[in-house]
C-alpha positions in Angstrom: 64.8 32.3 71.5 64.2 28.8 71.7 65.3 26.2 69.0 62.6 24.2 67.5 64.6 21.6 65.9 65.1 18.5 67.7 68.8 17.7 68.7 70.6 15.9 66.1 68.5 17.1 63.2 70.4 19.5 60.6 68.9 23.0 60.7 65.7 23.2 58.7 64.2 19.9 60.0 63.1 17.2 57.8 62.8 19.4 54.7 66.4 20.7 54.8 68.0 20.5 51.4 70.7 17.7 51.0 72.7 16.7 48.2 71.9 13.7 46.2 73.4 12.3 43.0 71.4 12.4 39.7 70.6 9.4 37.6 73.2 9.2 34.6 72.0 10.1 31.1 72.9 7.8 28.4 72.2 8.9 24.7 72.1 6.2 22.0 71.1 6.1 18.4 68.6 3.1 19.1 65.1 3.8 19.7 63.1 1.2 21.5 59.5 0.4 20.0 56.6 1.2 22.2 55.1 -1.6 23.8 51.3 -2.2 23.1 49.6 -4.2 25.8 47.4 -6.8 24.2 43.8 -6.5 24.7 41.9 -9.4 26.4 40.0 -11.2 23.6 37.3 -12.1 26.5 36.6 -8.4 27.0 36.3 -7.8 23.2 34.0 -10.8 22.9 31.8 -9.8 26.0 31.4 -6.2 24.5 30.5 -7.5 21.1 28.4 -10.2 22.4 26.4 -7.3 24.5 26.0 -5.0 21.4 24.7 -8.1 19.5 22.3 -9.1 22.1 20.8 -5.5 22.2 20.6 -5.4 18.4 18.8 -8.8 18.4 16.5 -7.6 21.3 15.7 -4.4 19.6 15.1 -6.3 16.5 12.7 -8.7 18.2 10.8 -5.8 19.7 10.4 -3.9 16.3 9.4 -7.4 14.9 6.6 -7.9 17.7 5.3 -4.3 17.2 5.1 -4.8 13.5 3.2 -8.1 14.0 0.9 -6.4 16.6 0.2 -3.5 14.2 -0.7 -5.8 11.2 -2.9 -8.1 13.6 -4.8 -5.1 14.9 -5.4 -3.5 11.5 -6.6 -6.9 10.1 -8.8 -7.4 13.2 -10.2 -3.9 13.0 -11.1 -4.4 9.3 -12.9 -7.8 10.1 -14.8 -5.9 13.0 -15.8 -3.2 10.9 -16.9 -5.3 7.9 -18.6 -7.7 10.0 -20.7 -4.9 11.9 -21.7 -3.3 8.5 -22.9 -6.8 7.1 -24.2 -8.2 10.5 -25.3 -5.3 12.6 -26.5 -7.3 15.4 -23.2 -9.0 15.9 -21.4 -8.4 19.0 -18.6 -11.4 18.8 -16.7 -13.4 16.3 -15.4 -16.9 17.3 -12.0 -17.6 16.0 -9.7 -20.7 16.2 -6.2 -21.7 14.9 -6.2 -22.7 11.3 -5.4 -26.2 10.5 -2.1 -25.1 8.9 -1.2 -23.3 12.0 -0.8 -20.2 10.2 -3.1 -17.6 12.0 -6.7 -17.9 12.9 -10.0 -18.4 11.3 -13.2 -17.2 11.9 -15.7 -20.0 12.7 -18.7 -18.1 14.1 -20.5 -14.8 14.5 -22.6 -14.3 17.6 -25.0 -11.6 18.8 -25.0 -9.8 22.1 -27.0 -12.5 23.9 -24.8 -15.3 22.5 -27.1 -16.5 19.7 -25.4 -17.6 16.5 -25.8 -15.6 13.4 -23.1 -17.5 11.4 -21.4 -20.7 11.9 -20.8 -24.1 10.2 -24.0 -25.6 11.7 -27.5 -25.1 10.1 -28.2 -24.0 6.8 -28.9 -20.3 7.4 -26.1 -20.1 9.7 -23.5 -21.8 7.2 -24.9 -19.6 4.4 -24.1 -16.4 6.6 -20.7 -17.8 7.4 -19.9 -18.4 3.9 -21.1 -15.1 2.8 -18.7 -13.7 5.8 -15.8 -15.6 4.3 -16.5 -14.1 0.9 -16.4 -10.5 2.0 -13.6 -8.3 1.2 -11.8 -5.8 3.0 -9.2 -3.2 2.4 -7.2 -3.7 -0.8 -9.5 -6.8 -1.8 -8.3 -9.0 1.2 -10.7 -11.7 2.2 -11.9 -12.1 5.8 -9.9 -15.6 5.6 -6.7 -13.4 4.7 -7.1 -11.0 7.5 -7.8 -13.6 10.1 -4.8 -15.3 8.8 -2.8 -12.3 10.0 -3.8 -12.8 13.7 -1.0 -14.7 15.5 -2.0 -17.8 17.2 0.3 -17.1 20.0 -0.2 -14.4 22.5 -0.1 -11.0 20.9 -1.7 -7.6 21.2 -5.0 -8.4 19.5 -5.9 -10.8 22.1 -6.8 -8.0 24.7 -10.2 -8.1 22.8 -10.8 -11.7 23.1 -12.0 -14.1 25.7 -11.0 -17.7 25.8 -13.5 -20.4 25.1 -13.5 -23.9 26.1 -9.9 -25.1 27.3 -6.5 -23.4 26.7 -5.7 -26.0 24.2 -8.3 -25.5 21.8 -7.1 -21.9 21.1 -10.8 -20.8 20.5 -11.6 -17.2 21.3 -14.5 -14.9 21.0 -13.6 -11.6 20.0 -15.5 -8.4 21.0 -16.3 -6.6 17.8 -17.5 -3.1 19.4 -14.2 -3.0 21.5 -12.0 -3.7 18.4 -13.9 -1.4 16.1 -13.6 1.6 18.7 -10.2 0.6 19.7 -7.3 3.2 19.1 -3.6 2.4 19.3 
């Protein structure tokens, strides 16, 4: 038989059991308090900041959806009441109110672009005055409903086409598209 253990190595190779000393055990009546590692304030701050940012973002999204819902409902009421009173109407012209709170209706046009109601001309002015006096759901006036349309870009603008230049904020809104639109 051939020995497989190299010369000078105790029998059993590197795994041969050898004696070694044990660490001494010392018992005392004192107990050490566990050491708690301090947490990084920056880590906690970043986490809280992220949570706060997410809540803020989610709140803004919910707020914008609510604004869009109110604006779309208000515009739908305007469209339906306008089409009932002025069956030939195709668009309403809106522009920002002087106080900056929402829009106001300044004209009603038919499909060929002819004026049905506006502030110019006696009959057109009378028709526009009649329009502003109409009442929607829960007695809201057309002015109140138009004031619910945000001046800044919002969901209701998908039915509007810009008139003149971008600084005037004047838009023509397609009444038939609004009246048939479903959310």
